[in-house]
N, C-alpha and C positions, 0 to 999 in steps of 0.2 A: 522460349525462357527455361533456364535449366530448373529442375526441381530440386530442392533441398530439404530435407527433414531433419528435425531436431529431436535427439534422445537422450533422457535424463540418466545417467549411469552412476552407479557406485561400486567402488573398488579400493582396495587396498593399494596406497601410494609406496612405491619402492624407495622414492625420493625421502619422504618424510616419515615412512613407516606407520601410516596410520590411515583408517578409511577415510576417503573422500567423495564427495558427490558434485557433479555440475553436468551441464548440457554439452554434447558433441553434435557438430554437424556432419551430415552424411549426403553428399550429392548423388542423385540418380541419374546416370546418363548411359547411353547405349547398353542397356539391359546391365550396367553394372553399378555397383555401389562402393562410391569412393569416399573415405574418411579425409575430410578437410584439415589435414595436419597443422599447418600452423595456427590457422583459428582454433582449433582444439588444444593446442598447447597453450594458446592466450588464455581461453576460459578455463582450463585447469589453473594455471597461475594466478590470474585476476577475479575469478568468481566462484571457487569452491566453497568459501564459506557462507555464501546465500544463494539460495535457490532462486529467488526473486531476482538479484542481480544476474544471475547465470542467465535466466529466460529471456531477460531484457537484452543483454549483450549479443547472445546467440541470434536473437532476431534480429538485431540490427546488422550484423555480419552477414547472415544470410540474405536478407533484404538487398544489401550492397552487391554481393557476389551474383544474385539473379539478376539484378541490372546489369552488371558487367558482361554477363552471357549474352546479353543483346546488343551490345557493342560492337561495330566492325573490327576494332582492333585486338577483339578476343575471339574473332571466327577461327576457329581451326587449332585454338590453342587449349592444351589441357587445364582444367580448372585448378590443378595444383600449383600451375605458376602465376595464377591471377595476382596473387600478391607482390609477386616481382614486377609486375608490365604495369601496375596500376600507378597514376601520379596524380597530382594536386588537382588537375583538371577533371580527371574521372569523378572525384569526390564533388566538385562542384556541379558535373552536368547529373548527378545523383540527386543533388538536391534540387536541382531545376526541373529534373522528370517529376519528382514528386510531389511540386508545385503544380506542374501540367496537369497530372492524374488528379489531385484535388481540385483545380479549377472546372476539370469537365465532370466532376462529380456534384461541384456546387457544396463541398463537405468542410465545415468547420475544422475538420481532422484530417491530417496532422497540421497543428498550426504551424506559423513560420517558425515561432520559438522551439516547438519540437523538432523541426526538420535541423535547425541549427544545433540543438544539443545534442541529437543523435549523430551529426556530422562530427562533433567535436568528440565523442566516443570514440567513433569510428578512426579518428585521428590518433586516440589513445593507443588503439590496435596497432596501426602503423609505427607509431613511436616505440612501442614495445619490441617490434620486428628489429626497428633499426638497433635498439639497446641490445638486443641478444644477438646482433651480428648478422640476422637475414637481410638479403638484398632486397630493396624497394626504391620504386622512383619518387616516393612521396618525401617531400621537402617539409618537416614539421614546421619549421622556422618561418616560412614564407606563409602570408594571408591568403595567397591564391588560390585554397580550396573553399573558401566562403563564397557563395552566392550573395549578392546584394540586392535583395528583393525590393528596394526602396527606388532603384535606380528606373529610371523612365524607360529606357532601351529595354531593360530586364523586363518590365512590365509589359510594354508593347509585344516583345519577344514570347512571353507565355502567353498572351492574348491569342496571338496567331497560332501557336502550335496546340493549344486547348481547344481551337476551333469552337469556341463559345462567342455567344452574340453579346456577353456581359463583359465590360472592360475588365482589364486584368487589375485595375486599381481594386476591385472587389476583393483581391486579397486581404486589403485592410477590413473591408466589412467582414469578411469569413473570421479574421483573427480576432475582431472585436466581438463576434458572436460566440467564438470559443473563448475568450476571456469571462463574458457573461455567463456562461455555463459552469464554470470553473470559479464563480465568484467565492473569495476564500473567507466566507463565514463557517461557523459551525454547523453541523448538519441541525435542521431545525426540528420544531415539536412535530409538526406535521410529518416531515419525512421520518423521522424516527418512528413515529406510530405507523404509517403506510408501510414501510420496510418490515416492520414486525409482523405486522398483519399479512403481508405477501409472502413470507417465508411456509413454504409447504408443509417442511418438516419441523417441530416445534423445537427441535434440538439447536437449529440455527438462530431461531430467536432469543432462546438460552443463551447462546454463545455471545451474540450482538449486545445483549443486555450486560453480560458480564463483562465483556469488553469496555462497554462505556464506564463500568466502574473500575476497572483495573488497568485500562491503557496498554495493556498485553497485546503484543503483535499476533496474529494467526498461528504462528508456528511456535508460539509459547504457550497459547491458551488451549491448543489442542491437546497439550500435555499435561494440563491441569489434571491432578490424580483424582480418584475416588478415595483413596486412602495414601498419604504421604509417607515418605520415609526419609532417614538422615536428617538434615535440617527441616524439613517438612512432614516429619513423623506427627506433627500436631494437626494436620490437615485432614479432615474427615467430614461427613456430613455434619451441617450445623448443629442438629439437634444432640449429638455425639461429643460435640466439642467444650472443652473447658473454656467458659468466657471470663477472660481476665481485663478486658477493656472493649471499648469501642471498636478497635482496628487488630489487626492479626499481621504479622510479617509472612511472607511467602518467598522462598528463593527459587528464582529462575535459572534453571541450569542450560547450558549449551544455546544460548540466545545467538543473535545476530553477532556475526564475528567470532564464534565459538566462546562467549564470554557469559559469565555467570552475574547474576546482580539479585539485590533484595529489595521487594517491594511491599507495599503496604496495600493490605486489602480490608474494607471496612467489614464487619460480621454481618451487617444486613446485607450485603450483596451475598454471601454465603447462605444465609437463611431464605433470600430470594430464590437463590439457585437450587437448594434443597426442595422448596415449596412447589416449584414450577417446573423442574425438570428431573430431579432424583428420585422423588416419591411417585409422580406419575408415569414416568416412563423409563427410568434407567434400569430397574431390576426385570422388567419384562424383555428389556432389549439385551440386557445381559444375558439372559435364556437364549435369545436368538443368536447373540456370540457363540455362545457354546454349542449349539447345534450347527452353526456354519463351520466353526474352525476345530470342534472336537474337543476342547479343552475349556477351561473356565477363565472368564474374562480377567485378567489380572487388575490389582486393585490400583495399578499405575493407569489405568485407561478410565477415564470417567464418560467421556461424550462419544456417543453412538447414534448412529442414524437408524431409521426406522428398520432397517435390515440387520441392524446388530452390527454393523461395521464399523471401525472407528472413523471418526471424522478426522480429515487431513485439510492442510490449507489450502488444496487443490479444491476439494470439495466446498469449502467455505467459500471461495472465490465463485465457483459455478453456480451455487446456489443463492449467492447473493447476487449475481448477476441475473439470474433468473426472476427473483423476488423485485429486484429494481424494475426489470422490463414490465413486470406485473403493475408495480406501483406507478409508473410513467403511465401506462396506459388508463389508471383509474384517476391520477392525478395530474395534470398537463404541467404544473408547477413544480413536481419533482423535478430535481437538476441531476442531468445525467452524469454528471461526475461523481456521484455520491455512490460510495462502495464501504466494505467492511472496514476500511481502515481509517474511516473518517471517526470512528470511536476513539481512536488513539488521541485525537484533538479534544476532545469532549471533557477529558478528565483533567488536564493541567490546566485548561481555561476555567473549569468550574472550581478548581482547586485555589487558584489565585483569585477570583472573585469572593470565594468564602473566607481567604486569608486577608484581602485587603478592603473588600466592600467598596464604599464610596469613596474611600482614598484614591481609587483608580482615577475618579473624576476630578477631584478637589487637590491632590497631592502629585508631586512627582515620583513614579515609582520605577522609572527608568533604571535608576541605580541598583546594581547588583546585589540583593541581599542573599548571602551565602546560604543561610539555612533553608530558604524558600526554593532557591536554585538547586539545590542539592537533592531534595525531595523530589523535584520534577524530572530532574535528569536521571534518577536512580530508578524511577517508576517507568520512564521512556526508555532506559537505556542508551541515553546519548551522551557523548563525550565533551561535546562543545556548550560548555555551561552557559556562557553569556549570551550567546546566539540564541539557544533554546529559551532561554528566561525572557529576552528581550522581545521573541515572536508571540510568545504567548501573553506577554502583557500587554501587547498591541491588541491581539485577539481579544482579551478579556475586557478592554477598555472600549472596544466596539460593541460587545455585547451589552456592558453597562449603558451606554450612551443609548442604544437601541431600545433596552428596556426603559429608560427614562422617557424617552420620546414615544414611546410605541409606536416605532417606524417601520418596524420589520419583524417578521415572524420567526423570531430567533427564539433558542432555549432561553427561557427566563427564570425556570424555577432552579436557579443555579447553585442554593444551598440544600439540595435533595440529593441523597446518595440517589444512584441509576434506577435502582428499583422503585424509589418512592417517585421518581420522576415519569417512569413508564406507567404506574398505576394511575397518575395524576391524568395522565394523557387522555384516559378513558372518561373522563369527568368533562363534560362542556361547560364553558366559561370559568374553568378553574382560575385564569389569571385575573378575573374580577375579585377572587377571594383570597388571594396569596398576597400578603405584605413581605417586604424584603426581609424582615427581622423574624418572621414567624415559621414555625415549625423548622427550625433548623437541625440539620444532623451535625455531629462533631466531625471535624476536617481530620484527616491523618494527622498522627503526631509529627511534629517538628523537631528534630534533633536540635539538641544546643550547640 
């Protein structure tokens, strides 16, 4: 199998006269490094606005090209022509091989759904090639690229190829196990507490707590400043800020899709941030930054790790994965899919519960309420108002039902800002003492 490496590059695009960043694929073969021109052009065209999207698309194409290198039809062929020789059957065979590998490992990942979604994204790559006038043998309109894993003959084939004593119908068992680990509820109180305790560096616990209270993406939250400027000139440590209400506005610049938006932050979140990160850690880490880089830490940078180096989304992902592994070792019920991004679901769900309360269970709230939906979509940075609103309405209703029935260990302290919630986690039996109406923190202001 050929080796393909991914590299994240930043450069000035001659085409659009601005700086762009995206992953590129480089094949290592016969002591030569070969840039995969067609995939790299696609990654430039479709993924330069999001590093997360770029790494995912690059990974899928890399995985597929590695598979192609093992096929007889590609023996002796230069990797630069793989795109022209690929047909619908190759995409189907790739899906089948991924299921075979999965069965041999008896792994719930990748699920059948993921394998299909990845194949769809790959089909998008070939569709782009066709649109750009590059030669391929992939017919986008035909459905022959999709493997039917429910077909009995296919299941028997998978069983024989995987050389496993377990019947291939076990794919369904593995898929069910995968769905169970991804049960789409909010991160639970136990999981929040376990994750916060598992972070070795307290900056990541502060970041996760701040994300719970703001719903900011990792790419945005790492840019939250010590001292703001422009539209954010009022942002500074809580003790130095002018308090004119329970919330404040914050402008997120250059977010996903290179878009700006204004979000609402509860002042208590900023107080918690100062007391639990800025005062005990930031100033010492700022000195380490100067020692490391030779100049003062700019006021635009707030979050520094224990070496005094600015935190990045990649560092957040790595440290969260390490914390999750530690949490899972201590708590078998800690779900494997939990990651930093779960914090984004927490804010809108809590906001809806605070807004509607028992109405979620007693009245129809599916109808779009423009003011509420605008707050949520602005906070999250989404464009599809109706879909976002209804998704979180459903999630909030499940949380309320769980609260009423005490049937699931989910977040029940829904009318507390994130800092209150994390503090309450330290008190055993807190839920026996909390009433729905008690100790309410003001919800973010809703525009008229």
